C-alpha positions in Angstrom: -122.7 -17.5 -18.8 -119.7 -19.7 -18.0 -120.3 -23.0 -16.2 -118.0 -21.8 -13.4 -120.2 -18.7 -12.7 -123.3 -20.8 -12.6 -121.7 -23.2 -10.2 -120.6 -20.3 -8.0 -124.1 -18.9 -8.0 -125.5 -22.3 -7.0 -122.9 -22.6 -4.2 -123.8 -19.1 -2.9 -127.6 -19.8 -3.1 -127.0 -23.1 -1.2 -124.8 -21.4 1.4 -127.3 -18.6 1.9 -130.2 -21.0 2.4 -128.2 -23.3 4.7 -127.3 -20.3 6.9 -130.9 -19.5 7.6 -131.9 -20.1 11.3 -128.2 -20.6 12.3 -125.5 -18.4 13.8 -124.1 -17.9 10.3 -127.2 -16.0 9.2 -126.1 -12.5 10.0 -122.9 -12.9 8.1 -124.7 -14.4 5.1 -127.4 -11.8 5.1 -125.0 -8.8 5.4 -122.6 -10.1 2.7 -125.5 -10.8 0.4 -126.9 -7.4 0.8 -123.5 -5.9 0.1 -123.2 -7.9 -3.1 -126.3 -6.3 -4.6 -124.8 -2.8 -4.5 -123.5 -3.8 -7.9 -127.0 -3.7 -9.2 -127.7 -0.5 -7.3 -130.7 -2.0 -5.7 -132.2 -0.6 -2.5 -130.4 -2.5 0.3 -133.4 -2.3 2.5 -135.4 -4.1 -0.1 -132.8 -6.9 -0.3 -132.7 -7.1 3.5 -136.5 -7.3 3.6 -136.6 -10.1 1.1 -133.9 -12.1 2.9 -135.8 -11.6 6.2 -139.0 -12.7 4.6 -137.2 -15.8 3.3 -135.9 -16.6 6.9 -139.5 -16.2 8.3 -140.8 -18.5 5.6 -138.2 -21.1 6.5 -138.8 -20.8 10.3 -142.6 -21.0 10.0 -142.8 -23.7 7.4 -144.2 -27.2 8.0 -141.4 -28.5 5.8 -138.5 -26.1 6.1 -136.2 -28.2 3.9 -138.7 -27.8 0.9 -138.7 -24.0 1.6 -134.9 -23.9 1.7 -134.7 -25.7 -1.7 -137.0 -23.1 -3.2 -134.9 -20.3 -1.7 -131.7 -21.9 -3.1 -133.2 -21.8 -6.6 -134.4 -18.2 -6.2 -131.2 -16.8 -5.0 -129.1 -18.9 -7.4 -131.0 -17.1 -10.3 -130.5 -13.7 -8.7 -126.8 -14.3 -8.2 -126.4 -15.7 -11.8 -128.0 -12.4 -13.0 -125.7 -10.4 -10.8 -122.6 -12.3 -12.0 -123.6 -12.1 -15.6 -123.9 -8.3 -15.4 -121.0 -7.8 -13.0 -118.4 -10.6 -13.3 -116.1 -8.6 -11.0 -118.4 -9.6 -8.1 -117.2 -13.2 -8.4 -114.5 -12.8 -5.8 -117.0 -11.4 -3.3 -119.4 -14.3 -4.0 -116.6 -16.8 -3.4 -115.8 -15.0 -0.2 -119.5 -15.1 0.9 -119.5 -18.9 0.2 -116.3 -19.4 2.2 -117.3 -17.3 5.2 -120.8 -18.8 5.4 -119.5 -22.4 5.1 -116.9 -21.8 7.8 -119.6 -20.3 10.1 -122.1 -23.1 9.7 -122.4 -25.8 12.3 -120.4 -28.9 11.3 -123.6 -30.9 10.5 -124.6 -28.3 7.9 -121.3 -27.9 6.1 -122.2 -29.6 2.9 -120.3 -30.2 -0.2 -121.4 -29.2 -3.7 -120.0 -30.7 -6.8 -120.8 -29.8 -10.3 -119.6 -32.1 -13.1 -120.2 -31.3 -16.7 -119.3 -33.5 -19.6 -119.7 -32.2 -23.1 -119.1 -33.4 -26.6 -119.2 -37.2 -25.8 -117.0 -36.6 -22.7 -117.3 -38.7 -19.6 -117.4 -37.6 -16.0 -116.1 -39.8 -13.2 -116.6 -38.1 -9.9 -116.8 -38.9 -6.2 -117.0 -37.0 -2.9 -115.5 -38.2 0.3 -114.1 -41.4 -1.1 -112.1 -43.0 -3.8 -112.8 -43.6 -7.4 -111.0 -46.6 -8.9 -111.3 -47.2 -12.6 -110.3 -50.2 -14.6 -110.6 -49.1 -18.2 -109.6 -52.5 -19.4 -111.7 -54.3 -16.9 -110.8 -55.9 -13.6 -108.2 -58.6 -14.0 -109.8 -62.0 -14.2 -113.2 -60.7 -15.1 -115.0 -61.9 -18.1 -114.5 -59.5 -21.0 -117.8 -58.4 -22.6 -118.0 -58.2 -26.4 -117.9 -54.7 -27.9 -121.1 -53.1 -29.2 -119.8 -53.5 -32.8 -119.6 -57.2 -32.3 -123.0 -57.4 -30.8 -124.6 -55.4 -33.6 -123.1 -57.6 -36.3 -124.2 -60.7 -34.5 -127.7 -59.5 -34.1 -128.0 -58.5 -37.7 -127.5 -62.2 -38.6 -125.0 -61.3 -41.3 -121.6 -62.9 -41.6 -118.7 -61.5 -43.5 
């Protein structure tokens, strides 16, 4: 599965759990139920499962812990759905957008997925600036390279 699909499923699971016990819940619930028509599942079973999740969240001593578990559960369900039906990606994106827009301002969170592969580097930031000085900050002491350190520690001279 593509990294983008995994990130999309994570965003949808997060949006779904965030919507629980808010005015955004009905929208999130209805859109999620509609998504699972791709798997031809009984919509009443999906509705019952979502309602059970909301009850667990509302009745929990630690609702945030329950929400985190719900995020993981629905992320996996949505990953499976997207793997089998990639055409559902647009609807999942729409679900995320609509739910985020409907959430109270304090619950509108950001999700960022950064993946570096094959000796790549990731420099990421949210809500701020990222300033890089690849050659160091002017006026700072320049540290020796690893190659120089290794040859110095081996005690050998050339």
